[in-house]
C-alpha positions in Angstrom: 9.5 -0.9 3.0 7.8 1.5 5.6 7.1 -1.0 8.6 6.0 2.3 10.5 2.6 1.9 8.3 1.9 -1.6 9.6 1.6 -0.5 13.5 -0.8 2.3 12.1 -2.4 -0.4 9.7 -2.5 -2.6 12.5 -4.6 0.2 15.1 -7.1 1.1 12.7 -8.0 -2.8 12.2 -8.2 -3.0 16.3 -10.3 0.3 16.6 -12.5 -1.2 14.4 -13.0 -4.6 15.9 -13.9 -2.3 19.1 -16.6 -0.1 17.1 -17.7 -3.2 15.8 -17.4 -5.6 19.1 -19.1 -2.4 20.9 -22.3 -2.6 18.3 -22.5 -6.2 18.8 -22.4 -5.6 22.5 -19.5 -7.4 23.0 -16.0 -5.8 24.4 -12.9 -6.2 21.7 -10.9 -8.2 24.0 -14.0 -11.4 23.5 -12.5 -11.0 19.5 -9.3 -12.3 19.0 -7.6 -10.7 15.4 -5.7 -13.6 13.6 -3.2 -11.7 11.6 -3.1 -13.7 7.8 0.8 -13.4 6.7 0.6 -15.7 4.0 1.5 -13.5 1.3 4.2 -11.4 3.6 7.5 -12.4 4.1 9.3 -12.5 7.4 10.6 -9.5 8.1 6.7 -8.4 8.0 5.7 -11.1 9.8 8.2 -10.2 12.3 7.6 -6.6 12.9 3.6 -7.3 13.3 4.9 -9.7 16.0 6.6 -7.4 17.4 3.9 -4.7 17.5 1.6 -6.9 19.2 -0.5 -9.1 17.1 0.5 -12.9 18.6 -1.5 -14.6 16.6 -1.1 -15.6 12.9 -3.1 -17.3 10.0 -1.3 -19.5 7.2 -3.0 -20.9 4.2 -0.6 -23.5 3.5 1.1 -26.0 6.1 4.5 -25.3 4.3 4.4 -21.7 4.5 3.6 -22.0 8.3 6.4 -24.7 8.9 8.6 -22.4 7.4 8.0 -19.0 9.4 7.6 -20.9 12.9 10.9 -22.2 12.2 12.0 -19.1 11.3 10.3 -17.3 14.4 10.8 -19.4 16.7 12.6 -16.9 19.0 8.8 -15.3 19.1 6.1 -16.0 21.0 3.6 -16.5 18.1 -0.2 -18.5 18.5 -0.1 -20.0 14.9 -3.4 -21.0 13.1 -3.7 -23.2 10.0 -6.1 -21.5 8.2 -6.2 -23.5 4.8 -6.7 -27.0 3.6 -4.6 -29.7 5.6 -3.8 -33.0 3.7 -3.2 -35.8 6.1 0.2 -36.5 4.9 1.2 -32.9 6.5 -0.5 -33.1 10.0 2.2 -34.7 11.8 4.9 -32.1 10.9 2.4 -29.4 11.2 1.5 -30.3 14.7 5.1 -29.4 15.3 3.7 -26.0 14.9 0.1 -24.7 15.2 -1.5 -24.4 18.2 -5.4 -24.6 16.1 -6.5 -26.0 13.0 -9.7 -23.5 12.1 -9.9 -26.1 8.8 -10.9 -29.1 9.8 -13.0 -30.3 6.8 -13.2 -33.8 6.9 -13.6 -37.1 9.4 -10.8 -38.5 7.6 -8.5 -35.1 8.4 -10.4 -35.5 12.2 -9.3 -38.8 12.7 -5.5 -38.6 11.5 -5.2 -35.2 13.5 -6.5 -37.8 16.5 -3.9 -40.4 15.9 -0.9 -38.0 15.7 -2.0 -36.0 18.6 -1.3 -39.1 21.1 1.4 -38.3 23.3 0.3 -34.7 23.3 -0.5 -33.1 27.3 -2.8 -30.9 26.2 -6.0 -31.6 23.6 -5.6 -29.6 20.2 -8.0 -27.0 19.9 -9.8 -27.2 16.4 -12.7 -25.6 14.3 -15.0 -27.8 11.9 -15.1 -25.8 8.8 -18.5 -25.7 7.5 -19.7 -24.5 3.1 -21.9 -22.1 4.3 -22.2 -20.3 1.1 -22.2 -23.6 -0.6 -19.8 -22.6 -3.4 -18.7 -25.9 -5.1 -14.9 -25.0 -5.0 -14.8 -24.5 -1.5 -14.1 -27.5 1.3 -16.0 -28.1 4.3 -18.8 -29.8 5.7 -22.4 -29.0 4.7 -24.8 -27.8 7.5 -26.5 -30.8 6.7 -23.4 -33.2 7.4 -22.6 -31.3 10.3 -25.8 -32.4 12.1 -24.5 -36.0 11.0 -21.7 -35.1 12.4 -21.9 -33.8 15.4 -22.5 -36.5 18.0 -19.4 -38.6 16.8 -17.6 -35.1 17.6 -17.4 -36.3 21.7 -15.7 -39.2 20.6 -12.0 -37.4 19.7 -10.5 -37.3 23.0 -7.5 -36.2 21.9 -8.9 -33.4 20.0 -10.6 -29.8 21.8 -13.3 -29.5 19.1 -14.3 -25.1 20.1 -16.1 -24.0 17.4 -17.1 -23.5 13.7 -15.3 -21.6 10.6 -16.8 -20.5 7.6 -15.8 -18.1 4.3 -18.2 -15.7 3.0 -19.1 -16.7 -0.9 -16.6 -15.3 -3.2 -19.1 -13.9 -5.5 -21.0 -11.5 -3.1 -20.6 -8.4 -1.4 -20.9 -7.2 1.8 -24.1 -8.2 1.9 -24.1 -11.3 1.1 -21.2 -12.4 3.4 -23.5 -11.1 6.3 -25.6 -13.3 5.2 -23.3 -16.1 5.0 -22.0 -15.1 8.9 -25.7 -15.0 10.1 -26.7 -18.6 9.0 -23.5 -19.7 10.9 -24.6 -18.5 13.7 -27.9 -19.7 13.5 -26.0 -23.1 13.1 -24.4 -23.1 15.5 -26.7 -21.9 17.8 -29.5 -24.2 16.7 -26.8 -26.8 17.5 -25.3 -26.5 20.1 -27.8 -27.7 22.9 -26.8 -31.2 21.2 -23.1 -31.2 21.5 -22.0 -34.4 22.9 -19.7 -33.5 26.5 -16.2 -32.3 25.7 -17.4 -30.6 22.7 -18.2 -26.8 22.3 -19.3 -24.1 19.5 -18.3 -21.1 21.2 -16.0 -19.7 18.6 -16.9 -18.9 15.3 -13.8 -17.9 12.8 -15.4 -15.6 10.3 -14.6 -12.3 8.5 -11.5 -11.3 6.3 -10.8 -7.9 5.4 -13.2 -7.3 3.6 -16.2 -8.1 5.8 -14.8 -8.8 9.4 -16.8 -6.0 10.7 -20.1 -7.2 9.8 -18.6 -10.7 11.1 -18.6 -9.6 14.2 -21.7 -7.8 14.1 -23.2 -11.2 13.0 -21.4 -12.9 16.3 -17.8 -13.5 15.0 -15.3 -14.6 18.1 -12.0 -15.1 16.2 -11.7 -12.8 12.9 -8.9 -13.5 10.2 -7.5 -10.2 8.7 -4.8 -9.7 6.1 -4.7 -7.5 3.5 -6.0 -4.6 5.5 -2.8 -5.4 8.0 -0.1 -4.9 5.2 -1.8 -2.3 2.6 1.1 0.4 1.7 3.6 -2.0 3.7 4.1 -4.6 1.1 6.4 -3.7 -2.0 
């Protein structure tokens, strides 16, 4: 296992982020790279953090718990980016600084209940099924419009923005269309946000399409395989 490749891959990903940010009229410091470590083991995840990538994302709560416990000596910002069952909320909140995948009112209510006693509000993103794929989680755009007025009532949650996944069946052009649609939805709804709710963040784009996501306004990109090419056995 050649961990030196990890540093090279990280540099290449950051260079691509910088180029896409420049083309979108922004700076690279306006884009947060979340490294998705769900397919790699602790040794690789630790090396990534030590190389300077300190925001890590996991799809499965149990895997987030495991890695967070074994990497507790490192300053890591953990993001839960996959479906979260309500019976796993309490333990997940012991480790995750961000929940990017809030996909139901019941989950939002449980997060609100379980964050009682925290000194800071919990940053969350609202997951939107922008592609309309039936197998995906998330609110439809129409559901989000109805949900928006209620979001201000969650006093312990800090709604920062929206998250989506591009269609699994399309190419980069289809992905870009999905990302553009999420941005347009955000721009349309932002003036209607209740007090305490912000839709500034757009988490969209993965290894195959994070550059076009940035061109369409992404502020957070979730990159996995592009970082670990040639590193994993």
